[in-house]
VEXDREN-2710 file (C-alpha; in Angstrom, 1 decimal):
% VEXDREN-2710
k/r/px/py/pz
1/MET/-0.3/-5.1/13.7
2/HIS/3.3/-4.4/12.4
3/LEU/3.7/-4.7/8.6
4/PHE/6.2/-4.4/5.8
5/VAL/4.3/-3.6/2.6
6/HIS/5.7/-3.4/-0.9
7/ALA/4.6/0.1/-1.9
8/ASP/5.0/-0.4/-5.6
9/GLN/4.1/2.8/-7.6
10/ARG/4.6/4.7/-4.3
11/GLN/1.4/3.5/-2.7
12/PHE/-0.3/0.8/-0.7
13/SER/-4.0/0.3/0.0
14/LEU/-6.4/-0.2/2.9
15/ARG/-9.6/-1.7/1.6
16/ASP/-12.6/-3.8/2.3
17/LYS/-11.8/-7.4/1.4
18/ASP/-14.3/-7.4/-1.4
19/ALA/-13.1/-4.1/-2.9
20/ARG/-10.3/-3.1/-5.3
21/VAL/-8.7/0.3/-5.6
22/THR/-10.3/1.7/-8.8
23/GLY/-8.4/5.0/-9.1
24/THR/-11.4/7.2/-8.6
25/GLY/-9.8/8.6/-5.4
26/TRP/-7.0/10.2/-7.4
27/THR/-8.3/13.7/-7.4
28/ASP/-6.3/16.8/-8.0
29/MET/-5.7/17.0/-4.2
30/ALA/-4.8/13.4/-3.6
31/LEU/-1.0/13.9/-3.8
32/THR/-1.2/16.9/-1.5
33/TRP/-3.4/15.0/0.9
34/ARG/-1.2/11.9/0.4
35/ILE/-4.3/9.7/0.2
36/GLY/-6.6/8.7/-2.6
37/ALA/-10.0/8.1/-1.0
38/GLU/-12.7/5.9/-2.4
39/PRO/-15.8/4.7/-0.5
40/ARG/-14.4/1.2/0.2
41/ALA/-10.7/1.7/-0.4
42/LEU/-7.9/4.2/0.5
43/ALA/-4.6/4.4/-1.5
44/VAL/-1.8/5.7/0.8
45/VAL/0.8/7.7/-1.0
46/THR/4.4/6.8/0.1
47/ALA/7.7/8.6/-0.2
48/ARG/9.3/5.5/-1.9
49/SER/8.4/2.8/-4.4
50/ASP/9.9/0.2/-2.1
51/LEU/9.3/-2.0/0.9
52/VAL/7.9/0.3/3.6
53/GLU/7.2/-0.1/7.3
54/ALA/3.6/0.3/8.6
55/ALA/1.6/-0.4/11.7
56/LEU/-2.1/-0.8/12.0
57/ALA/-4.0/-0.2/15.3
58/VAL/-7.8/-0.4/15.9
59/HIS/-9.3/1.9/18.5
60/PRO/-12.8/2.5/20.0
61/ALA/-12.5/6.2/19.3
62/ALA/-10.0/8.7/17.7
63/PRO/-6.6/8.4/19.3
64/SER/-4.4/11.4/20.1
65/LEU/-2.2/12.9/17.4
66/LEU/1.4/11.8/17.3
67/SER/3.7/14.8/17.8
68/GLU/6.5/13.2/15.8
69/ALA/4.5/12.8/12.6
70/ASP/5.4/15.1/9.7
71/HIS/2.0/14.6/7.9
72/VAL/-1.3/13.4/9.3
73/VAL/-4.4/12.7/7.1
74/GLU/-7.8/11.1/7.9
75/ALA/-10.5/9.7/5.6
76/ASP/-13.6/7.5/5.9
77/LEU/-13.5/3.9/4.8
78/GLU/-16.6/1.7/4.4
79/VAL/-15.9/-1.9/5.4
80/PRO/-19.2/-3.8/4.6
81/SER/-17.6/-7.2/4.8
82/GLY/-16.1/-6.4/8.2
83/VAL/-12.6/-7.4/7.0
84/LEU/-10.0/-4.7/6.3
85/VAL/-7.1/-5.6/4.0
86/VAL/-3.7/-3.9/3.7
87/SER/-1.7/-4.6/0.6
88/GLY/0.6/-3.2/-2.1
89/PRO/-0.6/-2.8/-5.7
90/ALA/1.5/-5.9/-6.9
91/ASP/0.8/-8.2/-3.9
92/TYR/-0.7/-11.6/-4.4
93/PRO/-3.6/-12.5/-2.1
94/SER/-1.2/-14.6/0.0
95/GLN/0.8/-11.4/0.7
96/GLU/-2.1/-9.4/1.9
97/ARG/-2.7/-8.8/5.6
98/SER/-6.2/-8.5/7.0
99/VAL/-7.9/-7.7/10.3
100/ASP/-11.5/-8.4/11.3
101/LEU/-13.2/-5.1/12.3
102/GLY/-16.9/-5.9/11.9
103/PRO/-19.0/-4.4/9.2
104/GLY/-19.4/-0.6/9.2
105/ARG/-17.9/2.8/8.4
106/TYR/-14.5/3.6/9.9
107/ARG/-12.2/6.6/10.1
108/ALA/-8.6/5.9/9.1
109/ARG/-5.8/8.2/10.1
110/VAL/-2.4/7.8/8.5
111/SER/0.5/9.4/10.3
112/TYR/3.8/9.8/8.4
113/VAL/6.6/9.4/10.9
114/PRO/10.2/10.0/9.7
115/SER/12.4/6.9/10.3
116/GLY/15.4/5.0/9.1
117/PRO/15.3/2.1/6.7
118/PRO/12.9/-0.7/7.6
119/ALA/14.2/-3.7/9.5
120/ALA/13.7/-5.9/6.4
121/ASP/15.2/-6.1/2.9
122/TRP/14.7/-2.8/1.0
123/ASN/16.0/-1.4/-2.3
124/ASP/19.0/0.9/-1.6
125/PHE/18.9/2.0/-5.2
126/GLU/15.3/3.5/-4.8
127/TYR/15.2/7.2/-3.9
128/GLY/13.0/8.9/-1.3
129/GLU/12.8/9.3/2.4
130/HIS/12.0/6.5/4.8
131/TYR/8.8/6.9/6.9
132/ARG/6.8/4.6/9.1
133/TYR/3.2/4.8/8.1
134/LEU/1.1/4.5/11.3
135/ILE/-2.5/3.7/10.6
136/ASP/-5.2/4.2/13.3
137/VAL/-8.7/3.0/12.6
138/TRP/-11.9/3.5/14.7
139/PRO/-15.7/3.4/14.1
140/SER/-17.2/6.5/12.5
141/PRO/-20.9/7.1/13.1
142/ALA/-21.2/9.9/10.5
143/PRO/-19.6/10.5/7.1
144/ALA/-16.7/13.0/7.0
145/THR/-14.5/14.4/4.2
146/VAL/-10.7/13.8/3.8
147/THR/-9.1/16.0/6.5
148/VAL/-5.4/16.9/6.6
149/LEU/-4.6/17.4/10.3
150/ARG/-0.9/18.3/9.7
151/GLN/0.4/19.1/6.3
152/GLY/3.9/17.7/5.7
153/PRO/6.5/19.0/3.1
154/GLU/5.2/19.4/-0.4
155/VAL/5.1/16.4/-2.7
156/TRP/8.3/14.5/-2.7
157/ASP/10.7/14.5/-5.7
158/GLY/10.1/11.7/-8.1
END
């Protein structure tokens, strides 16, 4: 699924359709990890507070790492409703995108791939690098902690 998400406040979320991002995932390490992890929601930190390009793929097992990604992080995500929603913090329900996964625990990997501006309207007055946020999701039989598989440059200016 190819997406353009309004990453207002330099973030967008992946969450169970019945959950909301509460902010409990914003630990001291969340900005370094670039993900705020809650049991039923993940807040993905972005380099810009702007329209960003993302892609979501569902797999039966963990896919290979992308060599072109600057930063790669994984976290567990419980989806008891079976429906995963991707949205920006200011999105209306009509702007959210969803995918039926089936109820369960999943592992979500976010790969930050450097790119040019998205092929959609974006704010050229906003600062920050352009990235494609590639999200891979697969079933996870056992709980695991947030894992940074490749650490990108330190937290972006801003």
